[in-house]
N, C-alpha and C positions, 0 to 999 in steps of 0.2 A: 446523693446517689453516685456511685463510683462509675467512672468512665471505662468502657471496654477498650481493649487494645486496638481493635479495629476502629472505634470512634476516634481514638487519639491519633492513629496513623492517617486517617482521612482528614481530620481537622487540621493537621499540620502538614498536609500534602507530602507525606513521606512514602507514598506508594506511587510507582510509575505505571504507565499504561501496559507495561510488559509483565506486571505482577499476575501470577496465576494461583495465588493462595488467597483465602479470605473471601473471594467473590463467587457467588453461586453460578455465574455464567462461565466461569473458568475452571479448569481442572488440569490434571496431569496430561489428559488427552489434548486439550487445546495448547498446552505448553509444548508438547511433543510435535504437534502439527506446525507450530510457529518455528520451532527449531529446524524441522525438515525443510521448511520454506527458506530459512536463512542459509542452510547448508547448500541447497540447490542453487540459490542465487550466487553463492560464493564459487561453486563449481562451474557454473555457466559463465562467470566472469573471470575464470582462471585465477582465483585467489586461494591462498592457503587457508585452511580452516582447522583449528585445533578444537577438539571437543573433550571436555572434562566433566564427568558426572560424579557427584558425591552422594553416597547413600547414608543419610543421617539417621534413619529410623533404627538401625541396629545400635548405634551409639545411644540414642535416647531410650531404647528399650532396656538397656542395661543399667540405667540410673534408677536407683531405688527412691 
């Protein structure tokens, strides 16, 4: 039987606790809430915060 990608990642401890893909309890919504929390902590502690988002779905939609 072939091992799934998720099984491989879990077995080899390649996913961290901040991973928001592959898990049913996590989503883009939970990822966004965690980001907002981090940004607000940075702002309240007078720290600079750089935010960069990549939108990969357009790139993957164009691959045949």
